[in-house]
C-alpha positions in Angstrom: 170.4 113.4 164.4 170.7 110.7 161.8 167.7 108.2 161.7 167.0 104.6 161.2 165.4 103.7 158.1 162.5 101.1 158.2 161.8 100.1 154.7 158.9 98.4 153.1 160.5 95.7 151.0 157.7 94.7 148.7 156.5 98.2 148.2 159.9 99.5 147.3 160.5 96.4 145.2 157.3 97.0 143.0 158.6 100.5 142.5 162.0 99.4 141.4 160.3 96.9 139.1 158.2 99.5 137.3 160.8 102.3 137.5 163.2 100.6 135.3 162.2 98.4 132.4 163.7 96.2 129.7 166.9 95.4 131.5 168.0 91.7 131.2 171.0 89.5 131.5 172.3 88.1 128.0 170.1 85.0 128.3 166.9 87.1 128.9 166.8 86.8 132.7 165.2 90.2 133.9 167.4 92.5 136.1 165.6 95.7 136.2 164.3 95.5 139.6 167.7 94.6 141.1 169.1 97.6 139.2 166.2 99.9 140.6 166.7 98.6 144.1 170.5 99.2 144.2 170.0 102.6 142.7 167.2 103.5 145.3 169.2 102.4 148.4 172.5 103.9 147.3 170.5 107.1 147.0 168.8 106.9 150.2 172.2 106.2 151.9 173.9 109.3 150.1 170.8 111.7 150.6 170.0 110.8 154.3 173.2 109.3 155.8 171.1 107.0 158.1 172.3 105.3 161.2 170.9 102.1 160.0 168.6 100.4 157.4 166.1 97.7 158.2 164.1 96.1 155.5 160.9 94.2 156.1 159.1 91.8 153.7 155.7 90.1 153.4 155.6 86.3 153.9 153.0 83.7 153.3 150.0 86.2 153.3 148.4 87.9 156.2 146.8 85.0 158.4 145.0 87.4 161.0 143.5 89.6 158.3 142.5 86.8 156.0 140.5 85.3 158.8 138.6 88.5 159.3 138.2 89.0 155.7 138.7 86.1 153.4 138.7 88.2 150.3 141.5 90.3 151.7 143.9 91.3 148.9 142.1 88.7 146.6 142.0 91.5 143.9 145.7 91.7 143.4 146.2 88.5 141.4 149.8 87.2 140.7 152.9 89.5 140.6 154.0 90.6 137.2 156.3 88.2 135.1 159.8 88.7 136.2 159.0 90.0 139.7 159.2 86.8 141.8 162.3 85.7 140.0 164.2 88.9 141.0 162.8 89.1 144.6 165.3 86.5 145.8 168.1 88.4 144.2 166.8 91.6 145.8 166.9 89.9 149.2 170.4 88.6 148.6 171.6 92.1 147.7 170.0 93.6 150.7 172.0 91.1 152.8 175.2 91.9 150.8 174.7 95.6 151.4 174.9 95.0 155.1 171.3 96.0 155.8 169.0 94.3 158.4 166.3 92.2 156.8 163.1 90.6 158.6 160.3 88.5 157.4 157.9 86.3 159.5 155.4 83.7 158.2 151.7 84.9 158.0 152.7 88.6 158.5 152.9 91.6 156.4 155.8 94.1 156.5 153.5 96.9 157.7 153.0 95.1 160.9 156.8 94.4 161.3 157.4 98.0 160.7 154.9 99.0 163.3 156.6 96.8 165.9 160.1 98.0 164.8 158.7 101.7 165.3 157.7 100.8 168.9 161.1 99.0 169.6 163.2 101.9 168.4 161.1 104.7 170.0 161.3 103.0 173.2 165.1 103.6 172.9 164.4 107.1 171.8 165.8 106.4 168.3 164.2 108.7 165.6 163.0 106.5 162.6 161.9 107.2 158.9 159.6 104.7 157.3 160.1 104.4 153.5 157.1 103.4 151.8 154.1 104.7 149.7 151.6 102.6 151.8 149.1 105.0 153.5 148.4 102.5 156.2 151.7 103.5 157.6 150.7 106.9 158.3 148.9 105.8 161.4 152.4 105.5 162.9 153.6 109.0 162.3 154.3 110.9 165.5 157.1 113.0 167.3 160.3 111.0 166.1 158.4 109.0 163.4 158.2 110.3 159.8 157.3 108.6 156.4 159.3 109.0 153.2 157.2 108.4 150.2 159.0 107.3 147.1 158.5 108.9 143.7 155.1 107.8 142.1 155.7 105.4 139.3 153.0 107.4 137.2 154.8 110.7 138.0 158.4 110.2 139.2 159.3 113.8 138.7 157.6 114.4 142.1 160.5 112.8 143.5 160.8 111.6 147.2 158.5 113.4 149.7 158.6 113.6 153.5 155.4 113.2 155.5 155.3 114.4 159.1 152.2 115.0 161.4 151.4 118.2 159.7 151.8 116.5 156.1 149.4 113.8 157.3 146.7 116.3 158.0 147.3 118.2 154.8 147.2 115.0 152.7 144.2 113.2 154.4 142.4 115.9 156.3 142.9 114.1 159.6 145.8 113.7 162.0 147.7 110.5 162.3 145.7 109.2 165.3 142.7 109.3 163.0 144.1 107.4 160.0 142.7 104.0 161.3 139.3 105.4 161.5 139.6 107.2 158.2 140.7 104.1 156.3 137.9 102.0 158.1 135.4 104.5 156.6 136.7 104.8 152.9 138.1 101.3 152.8 141.2 100.5 150.8 140.9 99.4 147.2 144.3 98.2 147.0 143.7 95.6 149.8 140.1 94.8 148.7 138.7 96.4 151.8 135.2 97.7 151.0 134.6 101.2 152.2 131.2 102.8 153.1 129.6 103.2 149.7 129.3 106.8 148.5 131.7 108.1 151.1 134.7 109.7 150.0 137.9 111.1 151.7 136.3 114.7 152.2 133.2 113.3 153.9 135.2 110.9 156.1 137.7 113.5 157.3 134.7 115.9 157.8 133.0 113.5 160.1 136.1 112.5 162.1 136.9 116.1 162.8 133.5 116.5 164.0 133.0 113.4 166.1 136.5 112.4 166.8 136.6 108.6 166.2 134.5 105.8 164.6 132.7 104.6 167.6 131.5 108.2 168.5 130.7 108.5 164.7 128.3 105.5 165.1 126.8 106.7 168.3 125.8 109.9 166.5 124.9 108.4 163.2 121.3 110.0 163.3 123.0 113.5 163.2 125.3 113.0 160.2 125.1 115.0 157.0 124.2 114.4 154.4 121.2 112.9 155.9 121.2 109.9 153.6 123.9 108.3 155.5 122.4 108.4 158.8 120.8 105.1 158.6 123.6 103.5 156.4 126.4 104.1 159.0 124.3 102.5 161.8 123.5 99.5 159.5 127.1 99.0 158.5 128.5 99.4 162.0 129.8 95.9 162.2 131.4 96.2 158.8 133.1 99.4 159.9 134.4 97.9 163.1 135.7 94.9 161.1 137.5 97.4 158.7 139.0 98.9 161.7 140.7 95.8 162.7 141.8 95.1 159.2 143.7 98.3 158.9 145.0 98.3 162.4 148.7 97.4 162.5 150.2 94.8 165.0 152.7 96.6 167.0 153.9 93.9 169.6 155.7 91.3 167.3 159.0 90.2 168.8 161.8 91.3 166.5 165.5 90.8 166.5 166.8 93.8 164.9 170.7 93.8 164.9 172.9 96.7 163.9 173.9 96.8 160.3 177.1 95.1 159.2 179.6 96.2 156.8 178.9 95.5 153.1 179.8 92.1 152.2 181.9 92.9 148.9 182.7 89.2 147.9 178.9 88.4 148.0 178.1 91.7 146.1 180.7 90.7 143.5 179.2 87.4 143.0 175.6 88.8 142.8 176.8 91.3 140.1 178.8 88.7 138.3 175.7 86.3 138.0 173.3 88.9 136.9 176.0 90.5 134.5 175.8 93.9 136.4 179.3 94.8 135.4 178.8 98.6 135.8 177.2 98.2 139.3 180.3 96.3 140.5 182.5 99.1 139.0 180.6 101.7 140.9 180.7 99.5 144.0 184.3 99.3 143.9 184.6 103.1 143.7 182.0 103.6 146.3 183.6 101.3 148.9 187.2 102.5 148.1 188.4 99.2 146.5 189.8 101.2 143.5 
C-alpha cells in the first residue's frame, strides 16, 4: 500500500541548503537550496510513489516550549546567509508541485506532524515521516515509519528507513520510551540540558530496567552507577520539565486536503525567475509537456 509522506520542511530545507553549494542566479542570488529541494522531492516521488505528500514548516518560534524553557533553541543563532531568502521560493515551489503545505504561528513542524499522524492513522492510512529529527521517533508505531535523509556529513549513507525495530537498534529503547530517553540525555540541538554525565547507553539501560521516567525517579536510590542516585532525585523537576519539552502536541486541528495536480504555469514562472532552465526542461519531460 502506498503511503502518505509527512515531511519536515525546515529539516529538509537545511539539508537541501548544505547538500548543494555555490549555485546562484546571474545576479548572485542563491538558488542551491531550491535546486536541492526539487531534486529531493522528485526522488521521493520516483522511489516511493506516495499516495500524497504533506509538508510542514515551523512558524514564529515555539510558544509553549519557550514558556517552559526561555532558553529553548537559543543556541541556534541566525540561519546561514542565503537560507531565508530561498525559503519563500521553496514554499512557492512546494505549492506549485501540488503538495499540501501547513504552518501555524507559534508551532513547530514536529507538532504538526504528530497531529497529522493521528489524523491519518484514525483513517487507517499508513504514513512515512520524512525527517532526520530524532524527536519524531516517538511517533513510530505500526503503520508509522520514519525516513531519514542522507546525513550532510556522510551523504553516501543514503536514505534510511526507521521502524519500531530500527528505533530499538538505534537508541536502545522502543518508540514509546523515546520521550523518557530524550528527557534524560537532553537535546543539544534544541538547547535542552540533559542529566550531566548520563549518556545514551546509561539512559537506555535505566529505561529498560525501570520502564519510564517516573518509575526511574521513584527508584533513584537503586540506580547504578551509585553516584547518580542523589542526582536523579535532586534533578527530578528538571527531568519532568524536559519530558514536557520533548513531548509533541498531537491534537492540533489541521486541514489537510488531498494533493492537487502540479501547477505547471507557476512552476515555469519560478524556474524562469530563478534561472533554472534545466529544471524547467526536466519538468516538461516529467509532466509530458514535450
